[in-house]
SERO-4910 file (N, C-alpha, C, O; in steps of 0.05 Angstrom, whole numbers):
BEGIN
 pado doro    nc1    nc2    nc3   cac1   cac2   cac3    cc1    cc2    cc3    oc1    oc2    oc3
  Met    A   -356   -174   -145   -374   -152   -142   -364   -131   -122   -366   -107   -127
  Phe    A   -352   -140   -100   -340   -122    -80   -319   -104    -93   -319    -80    -87
  Lys    A   -302   -116   -109   -280   -100   -122   -292    -79   -141   -283    -57   -142
  Val    A   -312    -87   -157   -324    -70   -176   -338    -46   -162   -335    -23   -171
  Leu    A   -353    -52   -141   -367    -31   -126   -347    -11   -114   -351     13   -115
  Phe    A   -324    -21   -104   -304     -3    -93   -293     15   -114   -289     39   -110
  Leu    A   -287      3   -138   -275     19   -159   -295     41   -169   -286     63   -174
  Ile    A   -320     34   -171   -340     53   -179   -342     75   -158   -344     99   -165
  Leu    A   -343     67   -133   -344     87   -111   -319    105   -111   -321    129   -107
  Gly    A   -296     93   -117   -272    109   -118   -273    130   -141   -264    153   -137
  Ile    A   -283    122   -164   -285    141   -186   -304    164   -179   -299    187   -186
  Leu    A   -326    157   -166   -345    177   -158   -332    197   -138   -337    221   -140
  Thr    A   -316    187   -120   -303    205   -100   -284    224   -114   -280    247   -106
  Ile    A   -271    214   -135   -253    231   -151   -268    254   -163   -259    277   -162
  Phe    A   -291    248   -176   -307    269   -188   -318    289   -167   -319    313   -171
  Ile    A   -325    278   -143   -335    296   -122   -313    314   -113   -317    338   -108
  Ser    A   -289    304   -109   -266    320   -101   -260    342   -122   -255    364   -114
  Met    A   -261    334   -147   -255    354   -168   -278    375   -169   -272    399   -175
  Trp    A   -303    367   -165   -325    387   -165   -321    406   -142   -325    430   -145
  Leu    A   -314    396   -118   -310    414    -95   -286    432   -101   -286    456    -93
  Gly    A   -265    422   -114   -243    439   -122   -252    461   -141   -242    483   -139
  Asp    A   -269    454   -159   -280    473   -178   -295    495   -163   -292    519   -170
  Gln    A   -311    488   -144   -326    507   -128   -308    525   -112   -313    549   -110
  Ala    A   -287    514   -101   -268    530    -86   -253    550   -104   -250    573    -96
  Leu    A   -244    541   -127   -231    559   -146   -249    582   -155   -240    604   -158
  Thr    A   -274    575   -159   -294    595   -167   -298    616   -145   -298    640   -150
  Ala    A   -301    606   -121   -306    624    -98   -283    643    -93   -286    666    -85
  Leu    A   -258    633    -98   -234    649    -94   -228    667   -118   -210    684   -116
  Gly    A   -243    664   -140   -238    680   -163   -214    671   -180   -205    686   -198
  Ile    A   -203    648   -173   -179    639   -187   -185    629   -215   -168    631   -233
  Lys    A   -209    618   -219   -216    607   -245   -217    629   -267   -213    623   -290
  Asp    A   -222    654   -259   -224    675   -278   -197    679   -293   -196    690   -315
  Val    A   -175    670   -280   -149    673   -292   -147    656   -317   -132    663   -336
  Phe    A   -162    634   -318   -161    616   -341   -177    626   -364   -174    616   -387
  Ser    A   -194    646   -360   -210    658   -382   -226    637   -396   -239    620   -383
  Ala    A   -225    636   -423   -241    617   -438   -232    589   -435   -246    570   -441
  His    A   -207    585   -425   -197    558   -422   -197    550   -393   -180    534   -384
  Gln    A   -217    560   -378   -217    555   -349   -219    526   -342   -210    517   -321
  Tyr    A   -232    510   -359   -236    482   -353   -213    464   -363   -213    440   -358
  Ser    A   -194    476   -377   -172    460   -387   -156    447   -365   -145    425   -368
  Val    A   -155    460   -341   -141    448   -319   -154    422   -311   -140    404   -301
  Tyr    A   -180    419   -314   -193    394   -307   -189    372   -328   -188    348   -321
  Tyr    A   -186    380   -353   -179    361   -373   -151    349   -367   -147    325   -369
  Trp    A   -133    367   -360   -106    358   -353   -107    340   -328    -93    320   -327
  Ala    A   -124    348   -309   -126    332   -284   -136    304   -290   -126    284   -279
  Gly    A   -156    302   -308   -166    276   -315   -145    258   -328   -143    235   -323
  Gly    A   -129    270   -346   -107    256   -359    -86    247   -339    -76    224   -340
  Ile    A    -79    264   -320    -60    257   -299    -70    234   -282    -56    216   -275
  Ala    A    -96    236   -275   -108    215   -258   -107    188   -272   -100    168   -260
  Leu    A   -115    188   -298   -115    162   -313    -87    151   -316    -82    127   -313
  Thr    A    -68    169   -323    -40    160   -326    -29    149   -299    -16    129   -299
  Gly    A    -35    163   -277    -26    154   -251    -37    127   -244    -23    110   -234
  Ala    A    -63    123   -249    -76     98   -243    -64     74   -258    -56     54   -247
  Leu    A    -62     78   -285    -52     56   -301    -23     50   -297    -14     27   -296
  Ser    A     -6     71   -293     22     67   -289     28     53   -262     45     36   -261
  Thr    A     13     61   -242     16     48   -216      9     19   -216     22      2   -204
  Trp    A    -13     13   -231    -21    -15   -233      0    -31   -249      8    -53   -241
  Tyr    A      9    -20   -272     27    -35   -289     55    -39   -276     67    -59   -280
  Leu    A     64    -18   -262     91    -19   -249     90    -28   -220    110    -26   -206
  Ala    A     67    -39   -212     63    -45   -183     85    -61   -171     96    -54   -150
  Asn    A     93    -83   -184    113   -101   -172    140    -87   -168    151    -89   -146
  Asp    A    149    -74   -188    175    -61   -186    174    -36   -168    194    -30   -154
  Met    A    152    -22   -168    150      1   -150    150     -7   -121    162      7   -104
  Ala    A    137    -29   -114    138    -38    -87    166    -45    -78    174    -39    -55
  Val    A    181    -57    -96    209    -64    -89    226    -39    -87    242    -36    -69
  Trp    A    223    -22   -107    239      3   -107    234     21    -83    252     32    -72
  Ser    A    208     23    -75    201     42    -55    213     36    -27    217     54    -11
  Val    A    220     11    -22    231      4      4    260     -6      2    271    -17     21
  Gly    A    272     -3    -22    299    -12    -25    303    -42    -25    324    -52    -16
  Ala    A    283    -56    -34    284    -86    -35    300    -95    -59    304    -81    -78
  Glu    A    308   -121    -58    321   -133    -81    308   -160    -86    302   -175    -68
  Tyr    A    303   -166   -112    293   -192   -119    313   -214   -113    337   -210   -114
  Thr    A    303   -237   -105    320   -260    -98    323   -279   -122    305   -282   -138
  Ala    A    346   -291   -123    351   -311   -144    338   -338   -136    333   -343   -113
  Thr    A    333   -355   -156    320   -380   -150    337   -399   -133    326   -416   -120
  Asp    A    364   -395   -134    381   -412   -118    391   -398    -93    411   -406    -81
  Asp    A    378   -376    -84    386   -361    -61    382   -379    -36    360   -387    -30
  Val    A    403   -384    -21    402   -402      2    386   -390     25    375   -404     42
  Ser    A    384   -363     26    369   -350     47    339   -355     45    324   -350     64
  Met    A    330   -365     22    302   -369     17    294   -399     19    273   -407     10
  Glu    A    312   -415     29    307   -444     30    283   -451     47    268   -469     40
  Arg    A    278   -436     68    255   -441     85    229   -430     73    207   -439     79
  Ile    A    232   -410     55    209   -395     45    197   -407     21    172   -410     20
  Arg    A    213   -415      1    202   -424    -24    183   -449    -22    162   -449    -34
  Pro    A    190   -469     -6    171   -492     -3    144   -483     10    123   -494      2
  Val    A    145   -465     28    121   -455     41    104   -440     21     79   -444     20
  Val    A    116   -423      5    102   -408    -16     88   -427    -35     65   -423    -43
  Ala    A    103   -447    -44     92   -467    -63     69   -482    -51     49   -486    -65
  Ala    A     72   -491    -27     51   -508    -14     25   -492     -9      3   -501    -15
  Ile    A     28   -467      1      5   -451      7     -8   -441    -19    -33   -439    -21
  Ser    A      8   -435    -39     -3   -427    -65    -20   -449    -77    -42   -444    -88
  Glu    A    -10   -473    -75    -26   -496    -86    -52   -500    -70    -73   -505    -82
  Ala    A    -51   -497    -44    -75   -500    -28    -95   -478    -33   -119   -482    -31
  Ala    A    -85   -454    -40   -103   -431    -45   -112   -429    -74   -128   -412    -81
  Gly    A   -101   -446    -91   -109   -446   -120    -95   -424   -136   -104   -417   -157
  Val    A    -72   -414   -126    -56   -394   -141    -35   -409   -157    -17   -421   -146
  Lys    A    -38   -410   -183    -22   -427   -200      6   -415   -206     26   -429   -206
  Lys    A      7   -388   -209     33   -375   -215     45   -366   -189     34   -348   -175
  Leu    A     69   -377   -182     82   -369   -157     91   -340   -158    101   -331   -179
  Pro    A     88   -325   -137     97   -297   -136    127   -295   -136    141   -314   -127
  Arg    A    138   -273   -147    166   -267   -144    172   -259   -115    155   -247   -102
  Leu    A    196   -266   -106    203   -260    -78    225   -239    -78    243   -239    -95
  Ala    A    224   -221    -59    244   -200    -55    249   -197    -25    233   -207     -9
  Val    A    270   -184    -18    277   -179     10    283   -149     13    298   -138     -3
  Tyr    A    272   -137     34    278   -109     39    290   -106     67    282   -121     85
  Pro    A    308    -86     71    324    -85     96    311    -71    119    318    -48    126
  Val    A    291    -85    131    278    -74    155    278    -96    177    275   -120    170
  Ala    A    282    -88    202    286   -108    223    261   -121    233    262   -142    245
  Glu    A    238   -108    228    213   -120    238    204   -144    221    214   -148    199
  Ile    A    187   -160    232    175   -183    217    151   -172    202    131   -166    213
  Asn    A    154   -171    175    133   -160    159    137   -168    130    157   -181    123
  Ala    A    119   -160    113    121   -166     84    104   -145     69     85   -133     80
  Ile    A    110   -142     44     95   -124     26     84   -141      3    100   -156    -10
  Ile    A     59   -139     -2     46   -156    -22     33   -139    -44     15   -123    -38
  Val    A     41   -142    -69     29   -128    -91     25   -147   -114     38   -167   -116
  Ala    A      6   -140   -132      0   -158   -154    -15   -142   -176    -33   -127   -170
  Arg    A     -6   -146   -201    -22   -136   -224    -45   -154   -229    -65   -147   -242
  Gly    A    -43   -179   -219    -63   -199   -223    -53   -225   -210    -31   -225   -199
  Arg    A    -69   -246   -211    -61   -271   -199    -35   -282   -211    -20   -297   -197
  Asn    A    -29   -276   -236     -6   -287   -250     18   -268   -251     37   -274   -264
  Ser    A     16   -246   -237     38   -227   -236     39   -213   -209     26   -193   -205
  Ser    A     53   -225   -190     53   -215   -163     81   -216   -151     99   -230   -160
  Thr    A     84   -201   -130    109   -199   -115    104   -199    -85     86   -185    -75
  Ile    A    120   -215    -71    120   -213    -41    148   -205    -33    167   -219    -37
  Ala    A    150   -181    -21    175   -171    -10    176   -177     20    160   -166     35
  Leu    A    194   -193     28    196   -201     56    217   -184     70    238   -177     59
  Ser    A    211   -177     95    231   -161    110    254   -179    119    251   -203    122
  Gln    A    277   -167    122    300   -182    132    295   -193    159    306   -214    166
  Gly    A    280   -178    175    273   -188    202    257   -214    201    261   -231    219
  Leu    A    240   -217    182    225   -242    179    244   -265    174    241   -287    185
  Leu    A    263   -261    156    282   -282    149    300   -289    173    307   -312    177
  Asp    A    307   -269    189    327   -273    211    314   -283    236    326   -298    251
  Arg    A    289   -274    243    278   -278    269    252   -294    271    245   -304    292
  Ala    A    237   -295    249    211   -307    249    213   -338    253    230   -351    241
  Asn    A    194   -349    269    193   -378    271    176   -389    248    165   -374    232
  Asp    A    174   -415    246    160   -428    224    130   -419    223    120   -415    201
  Asn    A    117   -418    246     89   -410    246     85   -381    236     66   -375    222
  Gln    A    103   -363    244    101   -336    235    106   -333    205     92   -318    191
  Ile    A    125   -348    195    131   -348    166    106   -358    151     98   -346    131
  Arg    A     95   -380    159     72   -392    146     48   -372    147     33   -370    127
  Ser    A     45   -358    168     22   -340    171     26   -316    152      6   -308    139
  Val    A     50   -304    151     54   -282    133     50   -290    104     38   -276     89
  Ile    A     61   -314     97     58   -324     69     29   -330     63     20   -324     41
  Ala    A     14   -342     82    -14   -349     78    -30   -323     73    -47   -323     55
  Tyr    A    -25   -303     89    -39   -277     85    -33   -266     57    -51   -257     43
  Ala    A     -7   -267     50      1   -256     24    -12   -271      1    -23   -258    -18
  Ile    A    -12   -297      2    -24   -313    -20    -54   -309    -20    -66   -308    -42
  Ala    A    -67   -307      3    -96   -302      4   -103   -275     -9   -123   -273    -23
  Lys    A    -86   -255     -5    -91   -229    -16    -86   -229    -46   -101   -217    -61
  Ile    A    -66   -243    -55    -60   -246    -84    -83   -261    -98    -92   -253   -119
  Gly    A    -91   -283    -86   -112   -300    -98   -139   -286   -100   -154   -292   -119
  Ser    A   -145   -267    -82   -170   -253    -84   -171   -232   -105   -192   -223   -114
  Asn    A   -147   -223   -114   -145   -203   -135   -156   -175   -125   -162   -158   -142
  Glu    A   -158   -172    -99   -168   -147    -89   -148   -124    -89   -155   -101    -82
  Ile    A   -123   -130    -95   -103   -110    -96   -106    -91   -120    -99    -68   -118
  Val    A   -117   -102   -142   -118    -87   -167   -133    -60   -164   -122    -39   -171
  Pro    A   -158    -60   -155   -172    -34   -152   -158    -15   -133   -159      9   -136
  Leu    A   -145    -26   -112   -130    -10    -94   -107      4   -108   -102     28   -103
  Leu    A    -93    -10   -125    -71      1   -140    -80     23   -159    -67     44   -161
  Leu    A   -103     19   -172   -113     39   -191   -119     65   -177   -111     86   -187
  Leu    A   -134     64   -155   -141     88   -141   -117    100   -127   -115    125   -124
  Gln    A    -99     83   -117    -75     93   -104    -58    109   -124    -45    129   -117
  Gly    A    -58    100   -150    -44    114   -170    -55    142   -175    -40    161   -180
  Val    A    -81    146   -173    -93    172   -175    -84    190   -153    -75    213   -157
  Val    A    -85    180   -128    -76    196   -105    -47    203   -107    -39    226   -102
  Met    A    -30    184   -115     -2    189   -118      4    210   -139     21    227   -136
  Ala    A    -11    209   -161     -7    229   -183    -12    257   -173      2    276   -183
  Phe    A    -31    261   -155    -37    288   -146    -23    296   -120    -25    319   -112
  Thr    A    -10    276   -107      2    283    -81     32    276    -80     48    294    -77
  Leu    A     39    251    -81     66    243    -76     85    254    -98    107    264    -91
  Phe    A     78    252   -123     95    261   -145     99    291   -144    122    300   -145
  Pro    A     78    307   -141     82    336   -138     98    343   -113    115    361   -113
  Ala    A     93    328    -91    108    333    -66    138    328    -70    154    344    -60
  Arg    A    145    308    -85    173    303    -90    185    326   -106    208    334   -101
  Met    A    170    336   -125    180    358   -141    184    384   -124    204    397   -125
  Phe    A    163    390   -109    164    414    -92    185    411    -70    199    431    -64
  Ala    A    188    388    -59    208    383    -38    236    387    -50    254    398    -36
  Leu    A    240    379    -75    266    383    -88    272    413    -90    295    421    -87
  Leu    A    251    429    -96    255    457   -100    256    472    -73    273    490    -69
  Leu    A    238    465    -55    236    480    -29    254    469     -8    261    483     11
  Gly    A    262    443    -10    277    431     11    307    428      6    320    411     18
  Thr    A    317    443    -13    345    440    -20    364    446      3    386    435      5
  Ser    A    355    463     21    372    470     44    374    446     63    392    446     80
  Leu    A    357    426     60    358    403     78    374    380     65    379    359     78
  Arg    A    383    385     41    398    363     27    428    369     25    436    392     26
  Thr    A    443    349     24    472    351     18    476    346    -12    457    339    -26
  Ala    A    500    349    -21    506    344    -49    499    315    -57    491    310    -79
  Asp    A    503    297    -38    497    268    -43    470    260    -35    463    236    -35
  Glu    A    453    279    -27    425    274    -18    425    255      6    407    238      8
  Glu    A    445    257     24    446    240     47    427    250     69    419    235     87
  Thr    A    418    275     66    399    287     85    373    291     70    369    312     58
  Pro    A    354    272     71    330    275     55    311    296     66    311    302     90
  Ser    A    294    307     49    274    327     58    248    313     63    227    321     53
  Asp    A    248    292     80    224    277     86    203    294     98    179    292     91
  Leu    A    210    312    117    190    329    130    176    347    110    152    350    112
  Val    A    191    359     91    179    376     71    159    359     54    137    368     49
  Glu    A    168    336     46    150    319     29    125    311     45    103    310     33
  Arg    A    129    304     70    106    295     86     85    318     88     61    313     86
  Leu    A     94    342     93     76    365     97     62    371     70     38    377     70
  Ile    A     77    371     48     65    378     22     45    357     14     24    363      4
  Thr    A     53    331     18     35    309     10      9    311     26    -13    308     15
  Ala    A     11    315     52    -13    316     69    -31    340     61    -55    337     60
  Ser    A    -18    362     54    -34    386     46    -48    381     19    -71    388     16
  Leu    A    -34    369      0    -46    363    -26    -68    343    -24    -89    345    -36
  Glu    A    -64    323     -7    -84    302     -3   -109    314      9   -132    307      1
  Leu    A   -106    331     29   -128    344     42   -143    363     24   -167    365     25
  Leu    A   -128    376      6   -140    396    -11   -154    384    -36   -175    392    -43
  Leu    A   -141    364    -48   -149    354    -74   -166    328    -73   -186    325    -87
  Leu    A   -158    309    -56   -170    283    -57   -176    271    -30   -168    249    -24
  Pro    A   -190    286    -13   -194    276     15   -212    251     15   -207    233     31
  Phe    A   -233    251     -1   -252    228      0   -239    203    -12   -243    181     -1
  Thr    A   -224    206    -33   -211    183    -45   -190    172    -27   -187    147    -24
  Ala    A   -174    189    -14   -154    180      5   -166    165     28   -156    144     37
  Leu    A   -188    175     39   -202    161     61   -214    135     52   -213    115     66
  Leu    A   -224    134     27   -235    109     16   -213     88     14   -218     65     20
  Ile    A   -189     96      5   -168     76      3   -161     65     30   -156     41     32
  Arg    A   -160     81     51   -154     71     77   -176     52     87   -170     31     98
  Thr    A   -201     58     81   -223     41     89   -221     14     74   -225     -7     86
  Tyr    A   -217     16     48   -215     -8     32   -192    -26     41   -194    -50     42
  Ser    A   -169    -14     48   -146    -29     56   -152    -45     81   -144    -68     84
  Arg    A   -167    -33    100   -174    -47    125   -195    -69    119   -194    -91    132
  Ile    A   -214    -65    101   -233    -85     94   -219   -109     81   -224   -132     88
  Cys    A   -200   -103     63   -185   -125     50   -168   -140     70   -165   -164     67
  Gln    A   -158   -126     89   -142   -139    110   -159   -159    125   -149   -182    131
  Lys    A   -183   -152    132   -201   -171    146   -207   -195    129   -207   -218    139
  Arg    A   -213   -190    104   -220   -212     86   -196   -231     82   -199   -255     81
  Ser    A   -172   -219     79   -148   -236     76   -141   -251    101   -132   -274    100
  Asp    A   -146   -239    124   -142   -253    150   -160   -277    152   -152   -298    161
  Arg    A   -185   -273    144   -204   -296    145   -195   -319    126   -197   -342    134
  Arg    A   -186   -312    103   -177   -333     84   -152   -346     95   -149   -371     92
  Ala    A   -133   -331    106   -109   -343    117   -116   -361    141   -103   -382    144
  Ala    A   -135   -353    157   -144   -369    179   -155   -396    170   -152   -416    183
  Ile    A   -169   -396    147   -180   -421    136   -157   -439    127   -158   -463    130
  Leu    A   -136   -427    115   -113   -443    106    -97   -455    128    -86   -477    126
  Leu    A    -94   -440    150    -76   -449    172    -90   -458    197    -78   -470    214
  Gly    A   -116   -452    200   -130   -457    225   -133   -430    240   -113   -416    244
  Gly    A   -157   -424    248   -163   -398    259   -148   -391    284   -137   -370    286
  Glu    A   -147   -410    304   -134   -404    329   -104   -402    326    -91   -385    338
  Asn    A    -93   -419    309    -64   -418    304    -56   -391    292    -36   -379    300
  Tyr    A    -71   -382    272    -65   -356    259    -69   -333    278    -53   -314    278
  Ala    A    -90   -334    295    -95   -313    314    -72   -311    334    -64   -289    342
  Gln    A    -61   -334    343    -39   -334    362    -14   -321    350      1   -307    363
  Val    A    -10   -326    324     13   -314    311     10   -284    309     29   -269    314
  Leu    A    -14   -274    303    -19   -245    302    -13   -233    330     -1   -212    332
  Asn    A    -22   -246    351    -16   -236    378     13   -235    384     23   -217    397
  Ser    A     28   -255    374     57   -256    379     72   -233    365     94   -227    372
  Leu    A     59   -221    345     72   -200    330     65   -172    340     74   -152    330
  Glu    A     49   -171    361     40   -145    372     63   -127    381     61   -103    380
  Ser    A     84   -139    390    107   -124    399    126   -115    377    145   -100    381
  Glu    A    120   -124    352    137   -117    330    133    -88    322    110    -78    320
  Ser    A    154    -73    318    152    -46    309    178    -37    296    199    -49    302
  Ala    A    176    -18    279    200     -7    266    194     21    258    171     28    251
  Arg    A    214     38    258    210     66    249    203     67    220    217     56    203
  Arg    A    181     79    214    172     81    186    184    105    172    183    127    182
  Met    A    196    100    149    207    122    133    186    132    114    168    116    105
  Phe    A    187    157    107    168    168     88    169    155     61    149    154     47
  Arg    A    192    144     54    194    131     28    176    106     26    172     96      4
  Glu    A    165     97     48    148     74     48    119     81     41    102     64     40
  Ser    A    113    106     35     86    115     31     71     98     10     48     92     14
  Tyr    A     85     91    -11     72     75    -32     65     48    -22     43     37    -28
  Ala    A     83     36     -6     80      8      2     62      4     26     53    -18     31
  Leu    A     56     25     41     41     22     66     15      6     64     10    -11     80
  Pro    A     -2     12     44    -28     -3     42    -24    -32     36    -42    -48     40
  His    A      0    -40     27      5    -67     18     21    -84     38     29   -106     32
  Lys    A     26    -73     62     42    -88     81     25   -109     95      0   -107     96
  Phe    A     38   -129    106     24   -149    122     10   -137    146    -13   -144    153
  Gly    A     23   -118    159     10   -105    182     29    -86    196     53    -84    189
  Met    A     18    -72    216     33    -54    232     24    -58    261      1    -66    266
  Ala    A     42    -54    280     35    -58    308     28    -31    321      6    -29    333
  Lys    A     45    -11    320     40     14    333     26     33    314     36     38    292
  Leu    A      3     42    322    -14     58    305    -17     86    316    -14     90    340
  Pro    A    -22    106    299    -27    133    309    -53    135    325    -69    116    324
  His    A    -57    156    339    -81    159    355   -107    158    338   -127    147    346
  Leu    A   -105    170    314   -128    169    296   -127    142    280   -121    142    256
  Lys    A   -131    120    295   -126     94    283   -144     88    259   -136     72    242
  Trp    A   -168    100    258   -185     94    235   -176    107    210   -187    101    188
  Leu    A   -156    125    212   -144    137    188   -120    121    178   -107    129    159
  Ser    A   -113    100    192    -90     84    184    -98     62    165   -122     56    162
  Phe    A    -78     50    152    -84     29    132    -88      2    146    -99    -16    133
  His    A    -80     -1    171    -81    -27    184    -93    -26    212    -90     -6    225
  Ala    A   -106    -48    219   -113    -51    247    -89    -63    261    -72    -75    249
  Ser    A    -88    -61    288    -66    -72    303    -68   -103    302    -89   -114    297
  Tyr    A    -45   -116    307    -45   -145    306    -64   -157    327    -78   -176    322
  Ala    A    -65   -145    351    -82   -155    372   -112   -153    365   -127   -171    369
  Ser    A   -120   -130    353   -148   -127    345   -155   -146    322   -178   -155    321
  Arg    A   -136   -152    305   -141   -171    283   -145   -199    295   -163   -214    286
  Ala    A   -129   -206    315   -132   -233    328   -159   -235    342   -173   -255    340
  Asn    A   -167   -213    356   -193   -214    370   -216   -215    350   -236   -229    355
  Tyr    A   -213   -202    327   -234   -204    306   -238   -232    296   -260   -242    293
  Leu    A   -215   -246    292   -217   -274    281   -230   -292    302   -243   -311    294
  Arg    A   -225   -287    327   -237   -304    348   -267   -300    350   -282   -317    360
  Arg    A   -276   -276    341   -305   -270    342   -321   -281    319   -345   -288    322
  Val    A   -308   -284    296   -322   -292    271   -323   -323    270   -334   -334    251
***
């Protein structure tokens, strides 16, 4: 019921955003340019929104891997010897029958990215820092959170609405950045136009889909709390809370290319001043929340 209500609310916010956009175009006199076909732009917008939602959901696993430069691991990969038995044991305890695919992405922090088209089609991308530096309790906690999130199937509505936002913000931003930010690029694109993309994306998000974007952030934090509670049941509440506290010092420079994966990460330590606009609560606040419930 929670997932259905969120999806319905998300669809309503999209219509509200488009209605406000219609009012703004009318007030500025821009709609008159379209003459008899003035509403055709909204028909196209609806098609773009639907295409973005379905494509993001269908390609979720590969997009999460691609967006952070991760690579899928082979079944006989020795670097995953500590990981696979933990994934299997916690999946069995949580009632997740289909084991998720595992991938590794090159970031030094202890973290993971969790996406799923459903319980039987999921991916956990583990950071290189987790493989290199995490102790057994930290590994079990990250995996337990990931499996809890996959088992709840709460990722699916997030992916659908995230696809709508991406269709109207990130994809156009990439196109405009390619056109406007060429002076920031080299022939081999070694100098990315991240700043241009960041500014364009933020402007489009604020102009076109502010309510939906805010709803996604709110939903991401609600799902994080629910997954934390489930992981605490699997591992023991105090043990899991202690691991979260131990990760408070973890941080890594975030690249703009991570925009797609941010709502699906295990967590973040350092947050912006407007913390309620972020996708994650800090590790310390999550640990304190678990001790209160």
